[in-house]
N, C-alpha and C positions, 0 to 999 in steps of 0.2 A: 788670492792669485791663482791663476791656472798653473797646473804642474805639468801639462803635456808639452809636446815639442813645439807648439805654436809660439811659446814665449822663450824658447831656447835662445840665449843671448847671441850665439854665433849665427844662427839662422836668421834671427831678426836683424842683426847688424848687416848681414849680406844684403837683405832686402832694402834696408835703408841706404846703404852705399850705392846700390844700383838704381835707387829711386823707383822700385818696382811697384807700379800701381795695382798689381794683382792682389797685394796685401792690404790695400786701403780698406779700413773697416774691420779687418781681422785682428789687428792690434794697433796700439797707439804708442808714440815715442815721446817720453818726457825728457827734456834737455835741461839739466841742472844749472848750467851756466847762464841760461837765458830765462828760465822759469816758465817756458812755454811747452805745450805738447803739440805734436804734428802727426800728419799721416806719414807712412813710410815713403811716399812718393814726393814729399815736400821738396820744392826746388831750392830751398835755402842750403847754405854750406853744410856739408855733412859733419856732425859733431864727432868728437873722439869717443871711442867705445866706453871709456870709463866715466864719461859725462852723461850717459843716458840710462834711463830705466824704461821698461816696457810694461804696458798695461792692456788687459783684455778688452776694456770698454772705456769710453771717454769719461764716464763718471768716476772711474778709479783714478784717472789722471787728474781730474779736477779736485777730487778729495785729497790728493797728495800735494795740492797747492799749485798746480800748473794751470796756466790760462791757455785758451785756444790761440793757435797761430793765425795771424791775419792774412798770411799768404796762401796757405793750403786749406784753410777752413775745415779742420778735422771734424768739427761738429756736424758738418754736412756730408761726410763721407758715406759711401754705400754701406748699407747694413751688413753685418756679418751673416753669411749663409749658415753658420753653425746653429743658430737658434731655430732654423727650419729643419736642419738635418737631425738634430737631437730631439728626443721625446721625453727627456727626464724633467724633473721638477724645475730646475734652473732655467732650462730652455722654455718651458711653458710659462714661467713667470716673466721671462724677458719678452715673450710675444704679447702677453697681457699688458705689461707696462708700456710697451711701444704703442699699444692700441688705446692708451689713455685710461686704463682701469683704475689706477691709483687716484686720479683726479675725480673719477666718477663715484667710486665706492670706498676709497681709502685703503690703507694697509689691511685693516680687518677684513674688508670685502675681498681683497686680493688673496689673502691667506685662506679665507673660507672657500673661494672658488677653486683653489688648488687642493683643498682638503688637509691643510696643515695649520698648526698654530702660528701666530705672528712671530713668536720667539724662534721657533724652529725654522721658519722660512727665512728669517733674517740670518740665522746661523748658516744655512746652506748657501745663501747668496754671498755672504762675506767670505766664507771658505773658498768659494769658487771664483769670485770676481774681485774680492777685496773691498767691496762696498755693499750696503744693504739696499732694500727697495726704496727708501726715502731718497738716498743719494742718486739712484738711477732715475727716479721720477724728477728730481731737481734738475738733472742734466737735460732731460727731455723738456721740462718747462723753460729752461734757458733757451734751447733751440727754438721752441715755439714762439717765445717772446721775441727773439731776433727776427724771425720771419714776419711777425706782425709789425714790429718796429720799422722794418725796411720796406715792406710792401703795402702798408696801409697808412691812412692818415689818422688812425685812432689815437685818442689821448693816451698818455702813458698809464694813467690810472686804469683805463679800460683794458689796455694791453695786459697789465699786471693780473687782473682778475680773469681775463679770458685765457691767459696762459696757465692758470691754476695756482698762482701765488696767493697767499692769505692776506698779504698787505703790500702796499706800495713800497714800504721800506725794505721788505724782504726781496721784492722784485729788483729794486735799485742795487741792493747789496750783491745779489746773485749775478746780475749782469756785469757789474764792475769786477767781481771775482773771476768770472768765467772768461770774459772778453777783454778785460783791462780797459774798458771804455764805458762811459756813461750811456744811458739810453739816447740822450740827445746827440752824442757823438756818433753813435751807430746810425741814427736816422740821417744826420748830416752827410755821412759818408756813403749813403746808399745811392746806387745808380738807377734805382727803380722808382718811377713816378707812382705815387699812391693811387690806388684804383678806387672804384666806387665802393660804398659800404658793403661789406660782406663778400667782396670779390678779392681773392688772394691769388697772386701769381708767384710760382716758385719753381725751382729746378729739382727734379728727383734724379739723383746720381745712380748710375748702374755700371757694372763692369763690362768692358768690351771682351769679345765681340757680342753684338746684340742684333738678332734677326728680327727687327721690328716689322718687316714686311709680312713674315709668316704669322706673327702675333696679331696684327691688324686683320690679316686675311681670315684667321680663325674667328675673331670676333664678328667680322662682317658676315661670315657664313652662318652664324648662330644668333644674330641680333634680333631682339624683340623690339619693334619700332617705338613703342610708347616709353620704354625705359632706357634704350641705348641706340646708338647709331655710329657708323663709321663714315666720315665725310672729309675729303681732302687731306688724307693722311693723318687724321685725328680720330681718336676713339672718345665718344661723348656718352655719358650715362648719368642716371640718377642714383644718388647714394642715400640710403635710408639710415640716417645717423641718430644717435640717442636723443638729440634735442630738436630734431626736425629734418626734413628732406633737404638735400643739396644736389647740385649738379657739378660735374667735373668734365673738363676737356683735357685729354692726354695726347701730346704730340711728340713722339720720339724724334730726337735731334742729336745724332752723333753719340757723344758720351753721356748724355743726360736726356731726360724727358721733360718737356715743358708742361707744367700742370697749372691749370686755371680753375680755381674752385669758386663756386658761388654758394656761400653758406647761409643757412637760416640763423645760425648762432655760431660765432667764431670760436666758442669754447669747444666745438667739435673738430677743430683743426687737427689735433694729433690723431684722432680716430680716422678722419678722412685721409690723411697722409699715409697712415699705416695701411688702410684699405687700398689706396691707389698703388702702393708698392706691391701689395699682394696681387692685384690685377695684372701688373706688369712683370711679375716675378723679378722685381728689380734687385733683390738681394741674392740672387743666384750667383754661383761662382762657375762661370762657363769653362774656366781653365781646369778646375778640378774635375768637372764632368768629362771634359775632353780627355784628360790624362787617364781617367778611369776606364773609358770606353774605346779609346783609339786603337788599342792592341787587340781588341776582340775581332776574330775573323769574320763574324757576321755583321757587327755594327760599325766596325772601324771605318770602312770606306764611306758609309752613309753619314757618320758623325763628322768626318773631315769635310764634307760638302756643306754642312749646315752647323758650323761650330758655335753659333750664337743662338741656337734654337732654345726657346723658353717654354715653360708650361703655362698656358693662359690661366690666370688665377681668377678669383672671385672675391669681391669685397665682403659679401654676405654668404656664408656657407648654407644658411637656411634657404635663401632664395635659390641657390644652385641645386639644393636637394629637391625642392619642388619642381624645378625645371627638368631635372634629370628623370624624376618619376613620370612626369608628363610625356617625356620623350621616349619612354620605353616602348619598343616594338612599333614605332612609327618613324617615318622619315624626318630628317632635320627640318624640312619645310613644314611638314605637318605639325611637328612639335612647337615651332615658333608661332604658327597660327593659333594653336590651342592655348599657348601661354599668353599670347596677345589678348585673347578673349578673357582669360582669367584676370589679367591686369586691368583691362578696361572695365570689367564688371566689379572687381573688388579692390583694386588699387586706390591709393590715396591721391587724388588729383593735385597737381602742383598749383599753388596760388597764382604763380606767374609761369606759364609754360616757357621752356627754354628751347626755342627752335622746335625740333620734332619730339623733344622730351616733354611728356605731359603727365606722367604718373610715377609714383613710387610703387615698388612691388608690394602686394598685400602682405601684412604681417601674419604670423601663424594663428593668432587668436581670431583673426577675421576669417581665415580660411576654415578653421575648425567649426565655426558656427554657420557657415554659408551653405546655401543650396547650389550645388554644382551641376545640377541635372541639365541645365540649358546650354552647357558649354561644348557639347559634342564629344564628351569623354565616355568611355565605357563605365558601367557601374563599378567594376573592380578597381578601375583607376581612380574614380571618385572616392571610393572607400579608403584606398591607400593614402590619398592626399589628406583626407580628414584625419586618419589615424596618425599620420606624420605631423600634421598641424597640432593635433591635441597633445602629442608627446613632446613637441617643442614648447608648447604653451605651458604645460604643467611641469616641465623640467625633467621628465623621465628620459628624454634625449636632449643632449646639449651639443651644439655645434659652434660654441664660442672658440675663438682662435687659440685659447690656452687649454682647451680640453685635451685629455689623453686620447690620442687618435685611435688607438686600438679599441678602447672602450666605446668610443663614438661609433666605430664601424660595427662592433658587435651589437650595440643598442639599435642601430638602424636595421640590421638584419633580423632582429626580433620582431619587426613590424611586418604585417602581412603585405605581400606584394613588393617587398624590397629584398633583392638578392645580393650576392657577393659583388657582381659587377657594379651595380648602382652605388652600393655603400663605398666601394673602393674608389670609384670615380669622384664621389663627393670628397673623400679624404685627399685625393690627388689635387683637385682644383680648388675645393672650398677650404680645406685645412692646410694647404701648402705642404703636403707631405711629399718629399722628393723621392721616396722609395716605394712607390706603388706600382705593381705590375698587373695588368688586366688580362690574365692568361685566358679567360673565356671569351675574349673579343675576337670575332671572326676575321675582321679586317687585319688586325694585328697578327693573327696566326697565318693569314695568307702572306703577309709581308715577310714573316719569318721563313715561310716555306720557299718563297722566291729567293730571298737572300742566301739561304743555306744551300741553294743549288738543287734542292729536291724537286723543284718545279721547273727547272731551266729548260728541259726538253719538251715541255708541253706547249701546245698552242694556247693562245689567250682564251679561247672558248673552253678548252679542256681544263685550264687552270681554274676558271670560274666554276666549272662543274664538279671538279674533283675536290673532295674534302681536304682541308689543310692539315697540318700536324695537330695532334691532340693538345688539350689544355694542360695535361700533366707534363708532356714533353716541353711545351712552351714555358711553363713555370720552372722546370729544371734548367733550361737554358738561361733563364733570366737571373738565376742565383748569382752568376758571375758579375752581374751588372750592379749589385748593391754597392753603395746606398743611393744610386742614381737611377733606379728603374723607371721612375716617372718620366725622365728625359728619354730613356730608351723607348718608352711607349710613344712619345711625341715623334721621335725619329722614325719609328716604324710606320706610324700613321702618315707622316709626311712622305715617306718613300712610296707607300702604296697609292697615295693621292697623285704623286707625280707619274706613276705608271698609268693611272686612269686618264689623266689629262693628256699625256703624250702617247696617244694610241698608235701613232705612225712610227714610233721609234723602233729600230731593228732589234732591240733587246730590252729585257726587263730592267737592266742595270741603269741607274742614273749616271749618265756620262758627262754631266756638267763638270767643268774644270774645278779643281780644288781652289777656293778663294785664298787671296793673299793672307787674310787673317788666320786661316787654319795653318798655312805654311809657317807663319811666324810662331804660332803656338808650338808646332812640331819642332 
């Protein structure tokens, strides 16, 4: 069990009594009189304080004998942002388990990836969460099975093995224990018509507010046409999954994002869902970010105007690393052109193209052995790409989602041609690190200069010509924004972009009215 204030009974009960959706996914409520566990925001009648227990993860509530509530679907609650904020061994394990590592490599492989023995890893997870890695994986298998039951026409035997169960009997027993219904009853109660084989449609929950317009705008401005596209309010891209390539269409809709996956192998569903959540930054806690930054004299007004701004993520940190290296010292348009050439020359073509999506991004071992001379890159850039590819292929650099982020950044910077900015940017977007500050970024420092008032008396041409505040000063100012400095970066970039777009405005200040969502937060 957690011992911090997150499971303080008084605090938790206040959240339950107010049905505060901000705490969904942060903890779960087990009701002893009914034998069910719920989200804090469950619309059911509030139980008495002495009839409830609180659990940090759904698996702990299930291990205590509670089944999932049929009204609030706690098994489909937004993920806890804690596992992205923290960098300790428990958080790293949780990120890997969510990515499907247990089903791919088992508990021994999970422990080896983290550098611990199985026994010690189990001890750490039980002490922190009340359950070990097997129980956590079991909870994820149950949720995967439910999605497959309700959204596909697969036989239950196929669902069982696709979800990671070792037998149909284990699958049936787990579904009954967790959902208090048989697989047949779950399918009969589904409102979703089964899709074509390999096509899975589901909802990815996230916390409000959510600035999906800014997120889609970022992806559109950086899209590489063979592997991704933004069309009609949807972000579509190719995912390179362990058992084969897939495509996904993500369409933000209010309190959730509609996700349509086309998988080569349905066993990749957990990995695909985890990757999509990272792309969308769906497990972010915008309330916590807002509360931490709103009183800052520099960022406060900017954050109030964009309370739901997210950090655009990446399903594959290795792909992002290659794209970031290619984009060094060239424009965004130039970087996407060069990346497109790389994908066309070395990427794995899809057997069946999906609209404009035609290729998967080339894997490191392919790039390491390739001749890059005909792609229009400098010799130094080609060398850096090959060095990076070789390091990823031989394991000397790891960018798996469960890696120690600090070690990954240090390993990247040991490669020729990769500096602090590139390594930190990969950690921010590829490894979902919420506390990265790019103090060396010129645009970011110009935004700081403008917001702090130091450039308020300059003309626009003077501001562009005069050097902004230094990197050390920018880093010093950012200390107060921990542990959400990645969000500060996005707000500063967005502010500076608004200045460039709105050239006829009478002031550098973004004067848009504060949205109702921010007023409600305040």
